[in-house]
C-alpha positions as CSV (number, residue, x, y, z in Angstrom):
1,M,129.3,85.5,44.0
2,S,130.6,88.4,46.1
3,K,130.5,88.3,49.9
4,R,128.8,91.0,51.9
5,E,130.5,92.9,54.7
6,K,129.2,92.7,58.2
7,K,126.2,95.0,59.1
8,T,126.3,96.3,62.6
9,I,123.1,96.2,64.6
10,A,124.2,97.4,68.0
11,K,127.4,98.3,69.8
12,N,128.1,98.4,73.5
13,R,130.2,101.6,73.6
14,S,130.6,101.7,77.4
15,A,132.2,98.2,77.5
16,R,135.6,99.3,76.5
17,Y,135.3,102.3,78.9
18,E,134.4,100.0,81.8
19,Y,136.7,97.0,81.1
20,F,140.1,96.1,79.7
21,I,139.2,93.6,76.9
22,E,141.8,90.8,76.8
23,E,140.3,88.5,74.2
24,T,137.3,88.5,71.9
25,F,135.1,85.7,70.6
26,E,132.4,85.5,68.0
27,A,129.3,83.6,69.0
28,G,126.0,82.8,67.3
29,L,122.7,83.4,69.0
30,V,119.7,81.2,69.3
31,L,116.8,83.4,68.3
32,R,113.1,82.7,67.9
33,G,110.5,83.7,65.2
34,T,110.3,87.4,64.8
35,E,113.5,88.4,66.6
36,V,115.6,88.3,63.5
37,R,113.2,90.5,61.6
38,S,113.2,92.9,64.5
39,L,117.0,93.0,64.4
40,R,116.9,93.9,60.7
41,E,115.1,97.0,61.8
42,R,118.0,97.6,64.3
43,A,115.7,97.5,67.2
44,C,118.1,96.2,69.9
45,Q,119.9,97.4,73.0
46,I,122.9,95.7,74.5
47,T,124.4,98.3,76.9
48,D,123.5,96.6,80.2
49,S,123.9,93.0,79.1
50,F,126.3,90.3,80.3
51,C,127.1,86.7,79.6
52,L,127.1,83.8,82.1
53,I,128.1,80.1,81.8
54,R,125.7,77.7,83.4
55,D,125.6,74.0,83.1
56,G,128.1,73.9,80.2
57,Q,126.2,76.5,78.2
58,C,126.8,80.2,77.6
59,W,123.8,82.5,78.2
60,L,123.2,86.1,77.3
61,H,121.3,88.2,79.8
62,G,120.0,91.7,79.6
63,V,119.7,92.2,75.9
64,H,116.5,93.9,74.8
65,I,115.3,93.1,71.4
66,H,112.2,95.2,70.7
67,P,109.1,93.3,69.6
68,Y,108.7,93.1,65.8
69,S,106.3,95.8,64.5
70,H,104.2,93.3,62.5
71,G,104.8,90.3,64.8
72,N,101.6,90.4,66.9
73,V,101.0,87.0,68.6
74,W,104.4,85.6,67.4
75,N,106.5,88.1,69.3
76,V,108.4,86.6,72.3
77,D,109.5,88.2,75.6
78,P,112.0,91.0,74.6
79,D,114.1,90.6,77.7
80,R,114.4,86.8,77.8
81,K,117.8,85.1,78.2
82,R,119.3,83.8,75.0
83,R,121.7,80.9,74.4
84,L,125.0,81.6,72.7
85,L,126.5,79.2,70.2
86,L,130.2,78.5,71.0
87,H,132.5,75.5,70.6
88,R,132.8,73.2,73.7
89,R,136.6,74.1,73.9
90,Q,135.7,77.8,74.0
91,I,133.1,77.4,76.6
92,D,135.4,75.4,78.8
93,Y,138.2,78.0,78.3
94,L,135.9,80.8,79.2
95,D,134.6,79.0,82.2
96,S,138.1,78.5,83.6
97,K,138.9,82.2,82.9
98,L,135.8,83.4,84.5
99,R,136.7,81.7,87.8
100,T,139.3,84.4,88.5
101,K,138.1,87.4,90.4
102,G,137.3,90.6,88.4
103,T,136.8,88.9,85.1
104,A,133.6,89.2,83.1
105,L,132.2,88.2,79.7
106,I,130.8,91.3,78.1
107,P,128.9,91.6,74.8
108,L,130.7,94.1,72.6
109,E,128.8,94.2,69.3
110,L,125.8,92.5,67.6
111,Y,125.9,92.2,63.8
112,F,124.9,90.3,60.8
113,D,127.9,88.5,59.3
114,E,128.7,87.9,55.6
115,N,126.2,85.1,55.4
116,N,123.4,87.2,57.0
117,R,123.6,85.3,60.3
118,V,123.2,87.1,63.6
119,K,126.6,87.1,65.5
120,L,127.6,88.5,68.9
121,L,131.2,89.7,69.5
122,I,131.9,88.9,73.2
123,G,135.0,90.1,75.1
124,L,136.7,88.6,78.1
125,G,137.3,91.7,80.2
126,V,138.8,92.7,83.5
127,G,137.1,95.7,85.3
128,K,138.9,99.0,85.2
129,K,139.5,101.1,88.3
130,L,138.7,104.8,88.5
131,Y,142.3,105.9,87.9
132,D,142.5,103.6,84.8
133,K,139.5,105.4,83.4
134,R,141.0,108.8,84.2
135,A,144.3,107.8,82.5
136,D,142.3,106.7,79.3
137,M,140.5,110.0,79.2
138,A,143.7,111.9,79.6
139,K,145.4,109.9,76.8
140,R,142.3,110.5,74.6
141,D,142.5,114.2,75.2
142,T,146.2,114.4,74.5
143,D,145.8,112.4,71.3
144,R,143.0,114.8,70.2
145,E,145.3,117.8,70.9
146,I,148.2,116.2,68.9
147,A,145.9,115.5,66.0
148,R,144.5,119.1,66.1
149,A,148.0,120.5,66.3
150,L,149.2,118.4,63.3
151,K,146.1,119.3,61.3
152,E,146.8,123.0,62.0
153,R,150.4,122.6,61.1
154,N,149.7,120.8,57.8
155,R,147.1,123.4,56.8
156,Y,149.8,125.9,55.7
């Protein structure tokens, strides 16, 4: 039987602009009832979300999963905090890394994996300063100019 490729639900595009992502981890989510059906409709927003480690568990805050259109009384609070499923070693490692100043755990992408399970790609990031963001924008502009010049040159 052939495996499916992952199907992206939502991406946090501003995360890589705001943070240097050092490491990434794949985590499962504990969801209730109609939340998965709502995610199949791609009704999710993760831009202002963040992860915290409390009492040896990793929690996802600030994710808005819209109520399922046909869910009526079974819909849950769309802004509730959700538990992330990680291995104990990963949680301990992340907890030790988060104790340093300026480090944060940022959700990068929410998707369905090959087995149709909802997964969250989280990144261990360090906040960028304003001059870092300017340098990234300048690099992106120069790369765009180089690509444009090469395309123009190869055209003839």
